[in-house]
C-alpha positions as CSV (number, residue, x, y, z in Angstrom):
1,M,15.4,16.4,-33.3
2,S,13.3,16.0,-30.3
3,F,15.0,13.9,-27.3
4,I,12.6,11.6,-27.1
5,N,12.5,10.5,-31.1
6,D,11.6,7.5,-32.8
7,D,15.2,5.7,-32.1
8,F,15.5,6.7,-28.5
9,L,17.7,3.8,-27.0
10,L,17.6,1.7,-30.3
11,Q,21.3,2.0,-31.5
12,N,21.6,-0.2,-34.6
13,E,19.0,-1.1,-37.2
14,S,18.2,-4.2,-35.9
15,A,16.9,-3.0,-32.6
16,R,14.8,-0.7,-34.2
17,T,13.3,-3.6,-36.5
18,L,12.7,-5.6,-33.4
19,Y,11.2,-2.4,-31.3
20,N,9.0,-1.3,-34.3
21,E,7.7,-4.6,-36.0
22,Y,7.2,-6.8,-32.7
23,A,7.3,-5.0,-29.6
24,K,6.2,-1.3,-29.8
25,D,2.3,-2.0,-30.3
26,E,2.0,-4.7,-27.9
27,P,-0.7,-4.6,-24.9
28,I,0.4,-4.0,-21.6
29,C,-0.2,-6.8,-18.9
30,D,0.8,-4.5,-15.6
31,Y,0.4,-7.5,-13.5
32,H,1.9,-5.9,-10.5
33,C,1.5,-2.3,-9.3
34,H,0.4,0.1,-6.3
35,L,-2.3,2.0,-8.2
36,P,-5.1,3.0,-5.8
37,P,-8.1,0.8,-7.5
38,E,-10.8,3.7,-5.8
39,D,-9.0,6.3,-8.7
40,V,-10.0,3.8,-11.5
41,A,-13.4,3.2,-10.0
42,N,-14.1,7.0,-9.9
43,N,-12.5,7.4,-13.1
44,R,-10.1,10.0,-11.4
45,R,-9.3,13.2,-13.2
46,F,-6.3,15.3,-12.2
47,S,-6.9,18.8,-11.5
48,N,-3.1,19.8,-12.3
49,L,0.5,18.3,-13.4
50,F,1.5,18.1,-9.7
51,E,-1.3,15.5,-9.0
52,I,-0.6,13.2,-11.6
53,W,3.1,13.8,-11.9
54,L,4.4,14.4,-8.7
55,E,1.7,13.5,-5.9
56,G,2.8,10.4,-4.2
57,D,6.4,9.6,-6.4
58,H,8.9,9.0,-4.0
59,Y,11.6,8.4,-6.6
60,K,11.0,12.2,-7.6
61,W,11.2,13.2,-3.9
62,R,14.1,11.4,-3.5
63,A,15.9,13.3,-6.2
64,M,15.0,16.4,-5.0
65,R,16.3,16.0,-1.7
66,S,19.5,15.0,-3.1
67,N,19.3,18.8,-5.2
68,G,18.9,20.5,-1.8
69,V,15.1,21.0,-1.9
70,S,13.6,20.9,1.4
71,E,10.6,18.9,2.6
72,P,7.7,21.3,2.1
73,Y,8.2,21.0,-1.8
74,C,8.3,17.3,-1.6
75,T,5.7,15.8,0.8
76,G,4.7,19.1,2.4
77,E,2.3,22.1,2.3
78,A,4.0,23.9,-0.8
79,D,1.8,25.7,-3.3
80,P,1.5,22.7,-6.0
81,Y,3.1,25.0,-9.0
82,E,6.4,25.6,-6.6
83,K,6.6,22.0,-6.1
84,H,6.4,21.5,-10.0
85,L,9.1,24.4,-10.1
86,A,11.2,22.6,-7.8
87,W,11.1,19.4,-9.7
88,C,11.8,21.3,-13.1
89,R,14.9,22.8,-11.5
90,T,16.0,19.2,-10.3
91,V,15.3,17.6,-13.4
92,P,18.6,19.0,-15.5
93,N,20.4,17.6,-12.6
94,T,19.4,14.2,-13.1
95,L,21.3,13.5,-16.3
96,R,22.6,10.0,-16.3
97,N,19.8,9.0,-13.5
98,P,16.6,7.1,-15.2
99,L,14.4,9.9,-13.9
100,Y,15.8,11.7,-16.8
101,H,14.6,9.5,-19.5
102,W,11.5,8.7,-17.5
103,S,10.3,12.3,-16.9
104,H,10.6,13.2,-20.5
105,L,8.9,10.1,-21.6
106,E,5.7,10.8,-19.4
107,L,6.0,14.6,-20.9
108,K,6.1,13.2,-24.5
109,R,3.7,10.3,-24.3
110,Y,1.0,11.7,-22.3
111,F,1.0,15.4,-23.2
112,D,3.1,15.6,-26.6
113,I,5.4,17.7,-24.8
114,D,8.8,17.8,-26.4
115,L,10.4,20.6,-24.2
116,L,13.5,19.9,-22.0
117,I,12.3,20.1,-18.5
118,N,14.2,22.7,-16.9
119,E,13.3,26.1,-14.7
120,D,13.0,28.1,-17.8
121,T,10.4,25.9,-19.7
122,A,8.5,25.4,-16.2
123,K,5.5,27.6,-16.5
124,E,5.0,26.7,-20.6
125,I,5.0,22.9,-19.4
126,W,2.6,23.6,-16.6
127,D,0.4,25.4,-18.7
128,E,0.1,23.1,-21.4
129,A,-0.4,20.0,-19.5
130,N,-3.0,21.4,-17.3
131,A,-5.0,22.2,-20.2
132,K,-4.7,18.9,-21.8
133,L,-6.0,17.5,-18.4
134,K,-9.2,18.6,-19.2
135,S,-9.8,15.7,-21.4
136,D,-11.2,12.5,-21.6
137,E,-8.1,11.0,-23.1
138,L,-5.9,11.8,-19.5
139,S,-8.7,10.6,-17.2
140,A,-7.6,7.2,-15.2
141,H,-10.0,5.4,-17.7
142,G,-8.8,7.2,-20.9
143,I,-5.1,6.5,-19.9
144,L,-5.6,2.9,-19.5
145,K,-7.1,3.0,-23.0
146,N,-4.6,5.4,-24.4
147,F,-2.0,2.7,-23.4
148,D,-4.0,-0.6,-24.1
149,V,-3.8,-1.7,-20.6
150,K,-5.3,-5.1,-20.8
151,V,-4.5,-6.3,-17.0
152,V,-3.9,-4.0,-14.0
153,G,-2.7,-6.0,-10.8
154,T,-3.2,-4.3,-7.7
155,T,-1.9,-5.0,-4.0
156,D,-4.1,-5.1,-1.6
157,D,-4.2,-6.1,1.9
158,P,-6.6,-9.5,3.0
159,T,-8.7,-6.9,5.5
160,D,-9.6,-5.1,2.3
161,S,-13.4,-5.3,1.3
162,L,-12.3,-4.9,-2.4
163,E,-15.3,-2.6,-2.7
164,H,-13.6,-0.7,-5.5
165,H,-12.5,-4.0,-7.2
166,K,-16.3,-4.7,-7.1
167,A,-17.5,-2.0,-8.7
168,I,-15.0,-1.7,-11.6
169,P,-16.5,-4.4,-14.0
170,G,-19.6,-2.7,-14.4
171,L,-17.9,0.6,-15.5
172,G,-17.3,-0.9,-19.1
173,I,-13.8,-0.5,-19.5
174,D,-11.5,-2.9,-21.3
175,T,-8.9,-2.9,-18.6
176,S,-9.2,-6.2,-15.9
177,V,-8.4,-4.8,-12.6
178,V,-7.7,-7.6,-10.3
179,P,-6.1,-7.7,-6.5
180,T,-3.4,-9.1,-5.3
181,F,-3.3,-11.1,-1.7
182,R,-0.4,-9.3,0.3
183,P,-0.7,-10.4,3.8
184,D,2.7,-8.9,5.3
185,K,1.2,-7.5,8.3
186,G,0.1,-10.9,9.6
187,L,3.7,-11.8,9.9
188,N,4.6,-9.4,12.6
189,V,4.2,-11.1,15.7
190,D,7.5,-9.2,17.0
191,D,5.0,-6.1,16.9
192,P,2.2,-7.1,19.0
193,A,0.2,-3.8,19.0
194,N,0.2,-3.8,15.6
195,W,-0.3,-7.1,14.5
196,N,-3.0,-7.6,17.2
197,T,-5.0,-4.6,15.6
198,W,-4.6,-6.2,12.0
199,V,-5.9,-9.4,13.3
200,D,-9.0,-7.8,14.9
201,A,-9.6,-6.3,11.3
202,L,-9.1,-9.9,10.1
203,A,-11.7,-11.3,12.6
204,T,-14.2,-8.3,11.2
205,V,-14.1,-8.9,7.7
206,A,-14.0,-12.8,8.1
207,G,-16.0,-13.5,11.1
208,G,-14.9,-14.9,14.3
209,S,-12.7,-14.0,17.5
210,L,-9.8,-15.8,16.0
211,D,-8.7,-17.1,19.2
212,S,-6.5,-19.9,18.0
213,L,-4.0,-20.3,14.9
214,E,-6.4,-22.5,13.3
215,D,-9.1,-19.6,13.5
216,F,-6.5,-17.3,12.4
217,L,-5.4,-19.6,9.3
218,A,-9.0,-20.4,8.4
219,A,-9.9,-16.8,8.3
220,L,-6.7,-15.7,6.4
221,K,-7.5,-18.7,3.7
222,S,-11.3,-17.2,3.5
223,R,-9.9,-14.0,2.4
224,H,-7.5,-15.8,0.0
225,D,-11.0,-17.4,-1.5
226,F,-12.5,-14.1,-1.8
227,F,-9.7,-12.7,-3.6
228,A,-9.7,-15.4,-6.0
229,E,-13.5,-14.6,-6.5
230,M,-13.0,-11.5,-7.3
231,G,-10.2,-12.4,-10.0
232,G,-7.2,-12.4,-8.1
233,R,-4.3,-14.6,-9.7
234,L,-1.0,-13.7,-7.5
235,S,0.0,-13.0,-3.9
236,D,2.9,-10.8,-3.1
237,H,5.1,-10.9,0.0
238,G,7.6,-7.8,0.5
239,L,10.4,-9.2,2.5
240,E,14.0,-8.3,3.7
241,R,14.6,-12.3,2.7
242,C,12.4,-15.0,2.5
243,F,11.4,-17.0,6.0
244,F,12.4,-20.7,6.9
245,A,12.4,-22.7,10.0
246,E,12.1,-26.2,11.6
247,T,8.9,-25.9,13.6
248,T,5.7,-27.5,14.5
249,T,1.9,-26.8,14.5
250,E,2.1,-26.6,18.3
251,E,5.2,-24.2,18.6
252,V,3.3,-21.9,16.2
253,S,0.2,-22.2,17.9
254,G,1.6,-21.4,21.1
255,I,3.3,-18.2,19.4
256,Y,0.1,-17.0,18.3
257,T,-1.9,-17.2,21.6
258,K,1.5,-15.4,23.3
259,T,1.3,-12.5,20.9
260,R,-2.4,-12.5,20.7
261,G,-2.4,-11.8,24.6
262,G,0.1,-8.8,23.9
263,N,3.6,-10.3,24.4
264,A,6.1,-9.7,21.5
265,G,7.5,-12.8,19.8
266,T,11.2,-13.3,19.6
267,A,13.4,-13.0,16.4
268,S,13.3,-16.9,16.3
269,E,9.8,-17.0,17.0
270,K,8.9,-14.5,13.9
271,E,10.8,-16.7,11.7
272,A,8.9,-19.8,12.9
273,F,5.3,-18.3,12.8
274,A,6.3,-16.2,9.6
275,F,7.5,-19.4,7.8
276,Y,4.6,-21.3,8.9
277,V,2.3,-19.1,7.2
278,M,3.8,-18.5,4.3
279,R,4.1,-22.1,3.6
280,E,0.3,-22.3,3.9
281,V,-0.1,-19.5,1.6
282,G,2.0,-21.1,-0.8
283,R,-0.1,-24.3,-0.5
284,W,-3.5,-22.3,-1.1
285,N,-1.8,-20.6,-4.1
286,A,-0.6,-24.0,-5.9
287,E,-4.2,-25.2,-5.2
288,K,-5.8,-22.0,-7.1
289,G,-2.9,-21.7,-9.7
290,F,-2.0,-18.4,-8.3
291,T,1.6,-17.0,-8.7
292,M,3.5,-16.2,-5.4
293,Q,5.7,-13.0,-5.5
294,F,8.6,-12.6,-3.5
295,H,9.9,-8.9,-3.5
296,V,13.1,-9.1,-1.2
297,G,16.2,-7.2,-0.3
298,A,14.8,-3.7,0.7
299,M,16.0,-2.0,3.5
300,R,13.1,0.2,4.7
301,S,12.9,3.6,6.7
302,N,16.3,3.9,7.2
303,N,15.9,7.8,8.2
304,T,14.0,7.7,11.7
305,R,13.7,11.4,11.9
306,L,12.3,11.8,8.4
307,F,10.1,8.9,8.7
308,N,8.4,10.1,12.0
309,Q,7.8,12.9,9.9
310,V,6.3,12.1,6.9
311,G,5.9,8.3,7.2
312,P,6.4,5.0,5.0
313,D,7.0,4.8,1.2
314,T,8.3,8.3,0.9
315,G,11.9,7.8,-0.4
316,F,13.9,6.5,2.6
317,D,14.4,3.0,1.6
318,S,17.3,1.3,0.1
319,T,19.2,-2.2,-1.2
320,G,19.9,-4.1,1.8
321,D,22.7,-7.0,1.8
322,Y,20.9,-9.8,3.4
323,S,22.0,-13.4,2.6
324,Q,19.2,-14.6,0.5
325,A,20.1,-18.3,-0.9
326,T,19.5,-20.6,1.8
327,T,16.2,-19.7,3.2
328,M,14.8,-19.0,-0.3
329,S,16.1,-22.5,-1.2
330,R,14.4,-24.2,1.6
331,F,11.1,-22.5,1.5
332,L,10.6,-23.4,-2.0
333,D,11.7,-27.1,-1.0
334,S,9.2,-27.3,1.7
335,L,6.7,-26.9,-0.7
336,D,7.9,-28.7,-3.5
337,Q,8.3,-31.9,-1.2
338,T,4.9,-32.3,-1.4
339,N,4.7,-31.2,-4.8
340,E,2.9,-27.9,-3.6
341,C,5.5,-25.5,-4.9
342,P,3.3,-22.6,-6.9
343,Q,4.5,-20.7,-9.9
344,T,6.9,-18.2,-8.2
345,I,8.3,-14.9,-9.3
346,I,11.4,-13.6,-7.2
347,Y,12.3,-9.9,-7.8
348,N,15.6,-9.2,-6.3
349,L,17.2,-5.8,-5.0
350,N,20.5,-6.4,-4.6
351,N,22.1,-7.0,-8.1
352,A,24.9,-8.8,-6.4
353,D,22.5,-11.3,-5.6
354,N,21.3,-11.6,-9.7
355,Y,23.1,-15.0,-10.1
356,V,22.2,-16.3,-6.9
357,M,18.3,-15.7,-7.4
358,A,19.0,-16.8,-11.4
359,S,20.6,-20.0,-10.7
360,M,17.6,-20.9,-8.1
361,L,15.1,-21.1,-10.8
362,G,16.3,-24.3,-11.9
363,N,16.0,-26.1,-8.8
364,F,12.4,-26.2,-8.8
365,M,11.5,-26.4,-12.3
366,D,9.6,-29.8,-12.8
367,G,8.2,-29.6,-16.1
368,S,4.9,-28.6,-15.5
369,K,4.9,-25.1,-16.7
370,A,7.5,-23.4,-18.9
371,G,9.3,-21.0,-16.9
372,K,7.4,-21.8,-13.4
373,I,9.9,-19.9,-11.2
374,Q,10.6,-16.8,-12.4
375,L,13.5,-14.1,-11.9
376,G,11.4,-11.0,-12.0
377,S,12.2,-7.9,-13.6
378,G,14.4,-5.4,-12.4
379,W,12.8,-3.8,-9.2
380,W,13.1,-0.3,-7.7
381,H,16.4,0.7,-7.2
382,L,16.9,-1.7,-10.5
383,D,14.0,-0.8,-12.8
384,Q,16.6,1.6,-14.5
385,K,18.9,0.8,-17.8
386,E,21.9,-0.8,-16.4
387,G,19.7,-3.1,-13.9
388,M,17.4,-4.5,-16.5
389,I,20.0,-5.3,-18.7
390,D,22.1,-7.0,-15.7
391,Q,18.8,-8.9,-14.6
392,M,18.2,-9.9,-18.3
393,N,21.7,-11.5,-18.5
394,A,21.5,-13.3,-15.5
395,L,18.2,-14.7,-16.6
396,S,19.7,-15.5,-20.0
397,A,22.9,-17.3,-18.7
398,M,21.1,-19.2,-16.1
399,G,17.3,-20.0,-17.4
400,L,15.4,-19.5,-20.7
401,I,14.7,-15.6,-21.1
402,S,12.2,-16.8,-23.7
403,H,9.9,-17.4,-21.0
404,F,10.5,-14.0,-19.2
405,V,7.0,-12.7,-18.0
406,G,8.4,-9.2,-18.8
407,M,7.7,-5.6,-17.4
408,L,5.8,-4.3,-14.8
409,T,5.4,-1.0,-13.4
410,D,5.4,-1.6,-9.3
411,S,3.9,2.1,-9.4
412,R,1.4,4.0,-7.8
413,S,1.1,6.7,-10.4
414,F,-0.9,6.6,-13.9
415,L,1.8,8.3,-15.4
416,S,4.1,5.3,-15.5
417,Y,3.1,3.3,-18.5
418,P,5.9,4.7,-20.3
419,R,8.1,2.5,-18.1
420,H,6.9,-0.7,-20.3
421,E,7.9,1.2,-23.5
422,Y,11.4,2.1,-21.8
423,F,11.9,-1.7,-20.9
424,R,10.9,-2.6,-24.5
425,R,13.3,-0.5,-26.3
426,I,16.1,-1.7,-23.7
427,L,15.3,-5.2,-24.5
428,C,15.2,-4.8,-28.4
429,N,18.4,-2.7,-28.3
430,M,19.8,-5.7,-26.0
431,F,18.8,-8.4,-28.7
432,G,19.7,-6.0,-31.6
433,E,23.4,-5.8,-30.5
434,D,23.3,-9.3,-30.1
435,M,21.8,-10.0,-33.9
436,E,24.4,-7.1,-35.1
437,S,27.3,-8.9,-33.8
438,G,26.7,-12.1,-35.1
439,E,26.1,-13.7,-31.6
440,I,22.8,-14.8,-32.2
441,P,21.0,-15.3,-35.8
442,K,20.4,-12.1,-37.9
443,D,16.7,-13.9,-37.9
444,F,13.8,-11.9,-37.3
445,S,11.5,-14.5,-37.6
446,L,13.4,-16.5,-34.5
447,V,14.1,-13.6,-32.4
448,G,11.1,-11.4,-33.0
449,P,8.2,-13.5,-32.0
450,M,10.0,-14.1,-28.6
451,L,10.3,-10.5,-27.9
452,R,6.8,-10.0,-28.8
453,N,5.8,-12.7,-26.0
454,I,8.2,-11.1,-23.3
455,C,6.5,-8.1,-24.0
456,Y,3.1,-9.3,-23.3
457,G,1.8,-12.8,-24.2
458,N,4.1,-14.8,-21.9
459,A,2.7,-12.7,-18.9
460,A,-1.0,-12.7,-20.1
461,R,-0.5,-16.8,-20.2
462,F,1.6,-17.2,-17.4
463,F,-1.0,-15.6,-15.0
464,G,-4.3,-17.1,-17.0
465,F,-5.4,-13.7,-18.0
466,E,-5.9,-15.2,-21.5
C-alpha cells in the first residue's frame, strides 16, 4: 500500500466517514496567502519541478540547511536538478517533520507519484514530474481549477497598483483573486530612511505630497477604499505584538513631522504612531465590513550574516516570546468603545499563548455576528499536526469551534493546496476520536455538517465571498 493512501491520518471508522462524506470534496477558500498575483494573471507555467516545488520555499530551505546542505543548493546558483537532488537527499531525514507528509502529498496530488522521496528515486521523480508539468492542468489556472479553489486572498502593499488583480477577472477563471491590505511598512517610524521611501511611494499612487499626518491618513484611506473596490475583504498585519499607547492626534502629528524630516522615532513614539494608524485602519475595516488579521509572535531575520547574504523570508525566522495579552486587549477595546471593532482573526505563533489568545475572543463578541473574533488556524511553525490540534483544542475549550473559519495556506507556492487536505484529515480524525470514545455523540448528522462548514462554508460566509 502506498504511503499516501485513502486512510492517511484517519485512524478510525468515524474519522474516515467524516472525511469522505463531509470534508473531502469541499471547495477551498484560501483567504490568506502570498501567491504572486502576477503568476495568476500570466497563467504561469513551470518549466521544471524545482520551480514549482523548491523555488521560494523557505520551509524546505530551512530543513536542507539543517541537513548540512550549503546555501548554493538552497537559495543560490546551483543547477535546478542539483537543488532537487539535494532536497531528495534531505527528505528521508525529515521523518516526523511535517515536510515529510507535505512533500509526499504534493507529489501524489499534483503528479500522481507514489514513490518515497530519496536520492535513489530523485531522477525518476524529476523526469515524471517535468513531463506532467507540460500539461495545462499544472499551469497556475489549471491548479486552481483542479483543487476547486474558489477564492485566493493575496497579500499586498497599499502602494501596489493592483494591476494584476485588475487583469484577472477578464481571464475567465472560476477563482476570485482578491487583494489584502497590508500597511506594515507605514508603521516603522523608527527607520526613517525606509519609512520615508515608502511614504513617497504612497504619495505617488495616492497623489499629493503628504506633508502632514492628515494627508498621510487620507492617502492611506484612499488606498484602503481602492482595495475594497478591487474586491478586498481583509487587512493583514504582521507584528511581534499588537500596539497600544495613550496618545493624542497632536502627539502623533509631531512624530509624523519629525520622521518625515528624517529623524528616527523612539520606541515609545513608534508605539504611539503605530497604534494610532492601526486604530484608524481598524475603523475603516469596521466601516467596510473588512476582517482585520493579526499575525503576531514571529521573531524575524535572526541570522544577520545570512540575512545580509540572501535577504528576508528565507528561513531565518522563529517563534518569539513577546507579551501579547495586555496590548491586544487594549487595542481591541479602544475600537470597541466606539462600537468600531471589526471582525478579527488572531494568528498566534507561540503555542504557549494559545489559551491567552483563545480566551481573548469572548471579550469582544457582541452578538452582531457568530464568531466575530477568531483564533486563527495554526500559523507558520504551528501549521503542522501538533500545532493544529493544539489550536483547535484551545478554540474548542474557550470558544465555539463550530464557527471556525478553518485553514489557509499562507504560502507563496501553488503546490501548497494539499495543506487544506492535511488540515481536513486532522480535523476529522480529532472529531472521529471523540465520537469513538463517546465524548461527543456518534451522530454524523450533528457533527458532519459542522465540519463541512469549517472546511469551507464558514469562511465563505464570514468574509462575504458568498
